[in-house]
C-alpha positions as CSV (number, residue, x, y, z in Angstrom):
1,M,141.7,123.4,11.8
2,S,142.0,121.4,15.0
3,K,139.3,119.0,13.8
4,V,141.1,118.4,10.6
5,L,144.3,117.6,12.4
6,D,142.5,115.3,14.8
7,Q,141.1,113.4,11.9
8,V,144.4,113.3,10.1
9,E,146.2,112.1,13.3
10,S,143.7,109.2,13.7
11,I,144.7,108.1,10.2
12,V,148.4,108.7,10.4
13,K,149.3,107.5,13.9
14,P,148.4,103.8,13.3
15,I,150.3,103.8,10.1
16,T,153.5,105.3,11.6
17,E,153.2,102.9,14.6
18,E,152.7,99.9,12.4
19,L,155.9,100.9,10.5
20,G,157.9,101.3,13.7
21,F,157.9,105.1,13.9
22,E,156.6,107.7,16.3
23,L,154.3,110.4,15.1
24,V,156.1,113.5,16.5
25,D,153.9,116.3,15.1
26,L,151.4,117.3,12.4
27,A,150.9,120.7,10.8
28,F,148.4,121.9,8.2
29,E,149.5,125.3,7.0
30,K,148.8,127.7,4.2
31,E,151.9,129.2,2.6
32,G,151.1,131.7,-0.1
33,K,148.2,130.1,-2.1
34,N,149.2,126.5,-1.3
35,W,148.3,124.3,1.6
36,F,150.8,121.9,3.2
37,L,150.1,118.8,5.3
38,R,153.4,118.2,7.2
39,I,154.0,114.9,9.0
40,F,157.0,114.7,11.3
41,A,158.0,111.2,12.3
42,D,161.0,109.6,14.0
43,S,162.3,106.5,15.7
44,E,165.0,105.5,18.2
45,S,167.3,104.7,15.3
46,G,166.4,107.8,13.3
47,I,164.5,108.2,10.1
48,D,165.8,108.5,6.5
49,I,164.4,109.5,3.2
50,D,163.3,106.0,2.3
51,D,161.4,105.8,5.6
52,C,159.7,109.1,4.8
53,A,158.8,107.9,1.3
54,L,157.3,104.7,2.7
55,I,155.2,106.7,5.3
56,S,154.1,109.1,2.6
57,E,152.9,106.3,0.3
58,R,150.9,104.6,3.0
59,V,149.5,107.8,4.4
60,S,148.6,109.2,1.0
61,E,146.6,106.1,0.2
62,K,144.6,106.3,3.4
63,L,144.0,110.0,3.2
64,D,142.7,109.6,-0.3
65,E,140.2,107.0,0.9
66,A,139.1,109.0,4.0
67,D,139.3,112.4,2.4
68,P,139.3,114.5,5.6
69,I,140.8,117.6,3.9
70,S,138.6,119.6,1.5
71,E,141.4,121.8,0.2
72,N,144.1,120.7,-2.3
73,Y,147.4,120.3,-0.4
74,F,150.9,119.0,-0.7
75,L,151.9,116.1,1.6
76,E,155.3,116.3,3.2
77,V,156.8,113.7,5.5
78,S,160.1,114.4,7.3
79,S,162.2,114.1,10.4
80,P,161.5,116.7,13.2
81,G,165.2,117.5,13.0
82,A,167.7,118.0,15.8
83,E,165.5,120.7,17.3
84,R,162.4,118.6,17.6
85,P,159.3,120.1,19.3
86,L,158.4,119.0,22.8
87,K,154.6,118.6,23.0
88,K,153.6,115.4,24.7
89,E,154.3,114.4,28.3
90,A,156.6,111.7,27.0
91,D,158.6,114.3,25.0
92,F,159.3,116.3,28.1
93,E,160.1,113.2,30.2
94,K,162.6,112.0,27.5
95,A,164.2,115.5,27.3
96,V,165.2,115.7,31.0
97,G,169.0,116.2,30.9
98,A,168.9,117.7,27.4
99,Y,169.5,121.2,26.2
100,V,166.1,122.9,25.4
101,H,164.6,126.2,24.2
102,V,161.4,127.2,26.0
103,T,159.1,130.3,25.4
104,S,156.1,131.3,27.5
105,Y,152.9,133.1,26.8
106,E,153.6,135.8,29.4
107,P,156.7,136.9,31.3
108,I,157.7,134.8,34.3
109,E,160.1,136.7,36.6
110,G,160.7,139.2,33.7
111,R,161.6,136.6,31.1
112,K,159.7,134.9,28.3
113,M,162.5,132.8,26.8
114,W,164.9,130.2,28.4
115,E,167.6,128.2,26.8
116,G,169.4,125.7,29.0
117,T,169.3,122.2,30.4
118,L,166.0,120.7,31.4
119,V,167.0,119.3,34.8
120,A,163.5,118.2,35.9
121,Y,159.9,117.8,34.7
122,D,157.2,116.7,37.1
123,G,154.1,117.0,34.8
124,K,153.3,120.5,36.1
125,T,156.6,122.4,35.9
126,L,159.8,122.5,33.9
127,T,163.0,123.2,35.8
128,V,165.6,124.6,33.4
129,E,169.1,125.5,34.3
130,I,170.3,128.5,32.3
131,M,173.4,130.7,32.1
132,D,172.5,134.2,33.2
133,K,175.5,136.3,32.2
134,T,178.2,134.7,34.4
135,R,176.2,132.4,36.7
136,Q,174.0,129.4,36.5
137,V,170.4,130.0,37.4
138,V,167.6,127.5,38.0
139,C,164.2,128.6,36.6
140,V,160.9,126.9,37.3
141,I,158.4,127.3,34.5
142,P,154.7,126.3,34.9
143,K,153.8,123.9,32.0
144,E,150.5,125.7,31.4
145,K,152.4,128.9,30.6
146,V,154.7,127.2,28.0
147,A,153.9,128.5,24.5
148,K,156.6,126.4,22.8
149,A,159.3,124.0,23.8
150,R,161.9,122.2,21.7
151,L,165.2,120.6,21.9
152,A,168.0,123.0,21.1
153,I,171.6,122.8,19.8
154,K,174.2,124.2,22.2
155,F,176.9,126.2,20.6
């Protein structure tokens, strides 16, 4: 699966960059009996349905030429949404000061989930300030133990 996504990324990334967008994430998933190739793109000024259609047209053409996926699949292009995933170094760096949701592979000081403000990121650790009952607590999470991280909406 990783090999397929690597091949697809090498096709998709130059197209999104040429069109002025950032490739945020890719997913190739089976739901029921159908396969879906999902492309998540964004830009500083956002992305709309016309932008998604343009990316879809260009990518579809190139994927048909290269044919890196043997299964039949549906192509979907969309925004990563308000709760966009944090995967690349640049994602974490840009998210400093933002409200985030982080989960870990294993408990760290008795906890596997944090939701709060990412106050610092040094490439090796995330420092997240959370509200624990009635007090602010600063948690340091090693990056290698992070299972998933994304921006979050604070209610």
